N, C-alpha and C positions, 0 to 999 in steps of 0.2 A: 304379738310380737314383743320379745324382750329385749332390754337393753344391757348394755355393760361394757366394761373396758377391758382391752386386750391386757392380760397381765403378763404373760411370756410368749415369745415367739421362738421357735426351734427351727430356724429357715432351712438348715441343710436336712434336716428330718421330714419338713412340710406339714408341721402341726404347730399348734401353739393351744394357750388356755385363755380363757375369758372370766373375770371376775363378774358375776351377775350385779346388777344394780339393786335388784329386790330378789327376795327370797331364795337366796342360794348361801348355804354354808361354806361350799368349797367351789373352787374355781371348775369350768366345763372345758373339757377337751374338745378341740375342733381341728378338722383335717383340711388342708389347702383346697381339697376337692369340695368343701362346703362353702367355699367363698363365692358369692355371687354378686352381679352388679357390674359396674364399670371398672372397680379396683381388683387387682389380681393378689394374691397371696402376698407375692414378693414386695408389694407396695405397701403393706400394712406394717404398723410399728407399735411397740408396746406403750400403752397410753392412749392409743386412738379408741375413740367411742364407736361402737358397734351395736347392731340390731342382730337378732338372730332368734331361731325357734329351738325348742329342746326336745330331742328325742332320745328314747333308750338306746343306747350303744351296747358292744359287746362287753363292756367294763363299766357300764353305769350310764347315767346321763350325760349326753354329749350336745354340743350346740352345732346346728345344721343351718343352712340358708344365712351365712354369716355376711353381713355387709356393713360397709363403712356408713356410719352415722353422719348426717348433716350437722349434728348437735355438738357442741365441744365437749370434748371429755371432762368429767368431774375431776376436780384436783384431788390428788391422793392426800394432801394435807393442806390446810388453809395455811397460808403465810401469816405469821403473827408479826407484829411490829417488833422490832429488834428491842431488846432489854436495854434499860440504861446502863452506861458503862458504871464502872465502880467509882470513877471520878465524878461523873455528875452528882450522885448524892453527897458526896464529900464536900463538893463546891457548894451545893445548896445548904448544906449544914453549916458550913463556916459563914454563909451570907446571914444565916439567921442568928447565928450565935453573935456576930460581931457587925450589927446593923451600920450602914453608912452614915457618916457625919452629916447633919443637915446644914444647911447655909447659915443658920442661925448659930449653930455652935462654933463654926469655924470663923465666924466675924467677930 
């Protein structure tokens, strides 16, 4: 059984596309009738983790026996730490250029 993430849902037409976790160059078509398990097609959302089988369809490989996975969907992009603002490096540079006076210098 393969795993992947729902990439696109076309609810009004009753189909969608899955991005395979491994071994797929392009997204796989799946039809609402291919959804199995406790979840119905209308309850599936883009980004949901799914399991499925691959079969040859009339227009190429297609996902069948699509079921929502218990595993969390992989993040599309890792969230990186926010870069420092332009003010922060300038403040640090100013502190390095003009060190604070010590108690001995002020006494």
